[in-house]
C-alpha positions in Angstrom: 72.6 153.8 -15.2 73.6 150.0 -15.6 77.3 150.6 -15.8 77.0 152.8 -12.9 74.7 149.9 -10.9 77.3 147.2 -11.6 80.6 149.2 -10.6 78.4 149.9 -7.6 77.8 146.1 -6.7 81.2 145.2 -7.4 82.9 147.6 -5.4 80.3 146.7 -2.6 81.0 142.7 -3.6 84.8 143.6 -3.6 84.5 145.6 -0.1 82.6 143.2 2.0 85.1 140.2 0.4 87.6 141.9 2.1 86.0 142.6 5.2 84.9 138.5 5.8 88.3 138.1 5.0 90.0 140.4 7.7 86.8 139.3 10.1 85.7 135.7 9.6 83.5 135.8 11.9 81.3 138.1 9.6 80.7 135.9 7.2 78.4 134.2 9.4 74.9 134.9 9.3 74.2 134.2 13.2 77.4 135.4 14.6 76.8 138.8 12.4 73.5 139.5 13.8 74.6 138.6 17.1 77.7 140.8 17.2 74.9 143.8 15.7 73.1 143.1 18.6 75.7 143.5 21.1 76.6 147.2 19.0 73.6 147.9 19.0 72.9 147.3 23.0 76.3 149.3 23.6 75.1 151.9 21.8 71.9 152.2 23.3 73.3 152.3 26.9 76.1 154.9 25.6 73.4 157.0 24.0 71.2 156.7 27.6 73.8 158.0 29.4 75.5 160.4 27.2 72.4 162.7 26.7 71.8 162.5 30.7 75.1 163.8 31.6 75.1 166.1 28.4 72.0 168.1 29.2 71.9 167.5 33.2 73.8 170.7 33.9 72.8 169.8 37.3 74.0 166.6 37.4 77.6 168.3 36.7 77.3 170.3 40.0 76.2 167.6 41.8 79.4 165.5 40.2 81.3 168.9 41.4 80.7 168.9 44.9 79.3 164.8 45.5 81.9 162.6 43.2 81.1 159.7 44.8 77.5 159.9 43.5 78.5 160.2 39.6 81.4 157.2 40.2 79.0 155.1 41.6 76.5 154.9 38.8 80.1 154.9 36.5 80.6 152.1 37.9 77.2 150.1 37.6 77.0 151.5 34.2 80.4 149.8 33.1 79.6 146.4 35.4 76.5 145.5 33.5 78.2 146.1 30.5 81.4 143.9 31.6 78.6 141.2 32.7 76.7 141.2 29.9 79.8 140.5 27.9 81.0 137.6 30.2 76.9 136.3 30.0 77.0 136.0 26.2 80.4 134.8 25.9 79.9 131.9 28.3 78.9 128.1 27.2 75.1 127.1 28.2 76.7 123.5 28.7 76.0 121.5 25.7 75.4 118.1 26.0 77.8 117.1 23.4 80.6 118.7 26.0 79.2 116.7 29.0 79.2 113.5 27.1 82.7 114.1 25.4 83.9 114.8 29.1 82.4 111.6 30.6 84.2 109.9 27.2 87.5 111.3 28.2 87.3 110.4 31.6 85.9 107.1 30.9 89.1 106.5 28.4 91.4 107.4 31.5 90.0 105.3 33.9 90.3 102.2 31.7 93.8 102.7 31.1 94.2 103.6 34.0 92.9 100.4 35.3 94.6 97.9 32.4 98.2 99.5 34.1 97.1 98.5 37.9 97.8 95.0 38.9 94.9 94.5 41.4 91.9 92.2 39.9 89.4 94.3 38.3 86.8 92.2 40.1 88.4 92.9 43.8 88.1 96.7 42.7 85.6 99.6 43.8 86.5 103.0 42.3 85.0 106.7 42.0 84.1 108.0 38.6 83.9 112.4 39.2 82.5 113.3 35.9 82.5 117.3 35.3 80.0 118.4 33.4 80.5 122.3 32.6 82.1 123.0 36.2 80.0 121.3 38.3 81.3 118.0 40.1 79.4 115.0 40.6 80.8 111.8 42.2 79.4 108.6 41.3 80.5 105.3 42.9 79.9 101.9 41.2 81.4 98.7 41.6 83.0 96.2 38.5 85.8 96.6 36.5 83.6 99.0 33.5 82.4 102.4 34.1 79.6 103.7 33.4 79.0 105.1 29.8 76.9 108.4 29.0 74.0 106.2 27.7 73.8 104.2 31.1 74.6 107.2 33.1 71.6 109.6 31.0 69.4 106.2 31.3 69.5 106.0 34.9 68.5 109.7 36.0 65.0 108.4 34.2 62.5 106.3 35.9 63.1 102.5 35.5 61.6 101.3 32.0 62.2 104.6 30.3 62.9 103.7 26.5 65.9 104.6 24.8 64.3 106.4 21.9 62.0 109.0 24.1 65.6 110.8 25.2 67.3 110.7 22.1 67.6 113.7 20.3 66.2 113.6 16.7 68.8 116.4 15.5 72.3 115.5 17.6 71.5 111.9 17.7 72.3 112.0 21.4 71.2 111.2 24.8 69.5 113.9 27.0 69.9 114.3 30.0 66.7 115.4 32.1 65.8 119.5 31.1 68.0 118.9 28.4 66.2 120.5 25.2 67.9 121.1 21.9 68.1 124.4 20.7 67.0 125.3 17.0 68.8 128.6 16.8 72.4 127.3 18.0 71.8 123.9 16.8 72.7 121.7 19.7 71.4 120.5 22.7 72.0 122.4 26.0 71.6 121.3 29.7 69.0 122.4 31.4 67.7 124.5 29.0 66.1 127.6 30.1 65.4 129.7 26.3 67.7 131.6 23.8 68.1 134.5 24.5 68.1 137.5 21.3 69.9 140.2 22.8 72.6 137.8 24.0 72.7 136.0 21.2 73.0 132.4 23.2 71.0 129.9 25.0 70.7 130.2 28.8 71.5 126.6 30.8 73.0 125.0 32.9 76.6 126.5 32.7 75.4 130.6 31.8 72.3 130.3 33.7 73.8 132.2 37.2 75.6 135.0 35.4 72.4 135.6 33.5 70.6 136.5 36.6 73.4 138.5 37.7 72.6 140.3 34.6 69.3 140.7 35.1 69.6 142.3 38.4 72.3 144.7 37.5 70.9 146.1 34.4 67.1 146.5 36.3 69.0 148.3 38.6 70.8 150.5 36.3 67.4 150.9 34.3 65.9 152.4 37.3 68.3 155.1 38.2 68.1 156.0 35.3 64.5 156.6 35.3 65.0 158.3 38.7 68.1 161.0 37.1 65.6 161.1 33.9 62.6 162.4 36.3 64.8 164.8 38.1 66.0 166.3 35.6 62.0 166.9 33.8 61.4 168.1 37.1 64.0 171.0 37.2 64.0 171.9 33.4 60.9 171.4 32.3 60.0 174.7 30.4 64.1 175.7 29.4 63.9 174.3 25.7 61.3 172.3 25.0 63.8 170.6 22.1 65.5 169.1 25.4 62.4 168.1 27.0 61.0 166.2 23.8 64.1 164.0 23.6 64.0 163.5 27.2 60.7 162.6 27.3 61.1 160.1 24.3 64.0 158.5 26.3 62.0 158.3 29.3 59.2 156.4 27.4 61.7 153.8 25.7 63.4 153.4 29.0 60.5 153.2 31.2 59.3 150.3 28.8 62.9 148.3 29.3 62.2 148.7 32.8 59.0 147.4 33.0 60.4 144.4 30.7 63.0 144.0 33.0 60.8 143.7 35.9 58.5 141.0 34.7 61.7 139.3 33.5 63.3 139.3 37.0 59.7 137.8 39.0 59.0 135.2 36.2 62.7 133.9 36.5 62.6 134.3 40.7 58.8 132.6 41.0 60.5 129.9 38.4 63.7 129.3 40.9 61.5 129.2 44.1 59.1 126.9 42.1 61.6 124.6 41.1 63.4 124.9 44.7 60.1 123.5 46.3 59.5 121.1 43.7 62.6 119.8 44.1 62.8 118.9 47.3 59.5 117.5 47.3 60.8 115.3 44.1 63.8 113.7 46.0 61.6 113.1 49.3 59.5 111.2 47.2 62.4 109.5 45.3 64.3 108.6 48.3 61.1 107.0 49.8 60.9 105.2 46.4 64.8 104.1 46.5 64.2 102.7 50.3 61.6 101.2 49.5 62.7 99.5 45.4 66.5 99.7 46.8 68.0 98.0 43.8 67.3 100.2 41.0 70.7 102.4 42.5 73.7 101.1 43.7 73.3 103.2 46.9 71.6 106.3 48.6 74.3 108.7 47.2 74.3 108.1 43.4 70.3 108.2 43.7 70.5 111.9 45.5 73.2 112.5 42.8 70.4 111.4 40.3 67.1 113.5 42.0 69.8 116.6 41.8 70.9 116.5 38.4 67.0 116.1 37.3 65.8 119.4 39.2 
């Protein structure tokens, strides 16, 4: 008996080693669990849609008469899955990537300044900082470009200690609303949350994609619930085992729909709240800048800082 168990274990270890050799991404437990979640989510979508088309003969007849109806449903179905993979594979916007982009821009600007024959004290320039697809134009005076630390500290009120905005794990300066994700082990710009189903964080870089995915998933779930209810109304007493399967799936689908609607309403509320608060904060900061204009070089720089903050 012991020999059989040892043979099974050795066979399992060899199979896992070959699998990890062919697919290196599976050797990482975090990436392996994220991949399993993606496969489970796709299978769940296929099961709900497949059973519906398998059991509902009226839907098949309706498809023959009105193919546009089923075509729209399938279009939404595949668009939702496509948006899911786009969102899960997108970067949320990491602080380290933003800092690297700023440093590279500073190096390029330094080289161009050294190559120029004009005196640095009489030259005014513009620094364009790109952070995950968004551009921010910062004007400055003098010969030295703004470093990442100076750029981050200018986003905080004067007198803020650098220790309060430095991540103790990544040892980098965090802009406002940035936070360290313990699952990804990275600091994320405008951190919202770590989505387990997507296997990634939701931040500045992919929040818009996440919003569109929630909308598409909610509409698809609502449409599927309507199709399930329509089937049960027309075929409630034909085959009890089909009815039992459809009712169980409908219960799970209804729970998912309630969760998606709550999530959609919550994120919509947060967006509205942050928009109103950002406008009030921007007006307050502009008034502060008019009174204490020496803290910032110009109005455009200050408005840019307030927009990054909220």
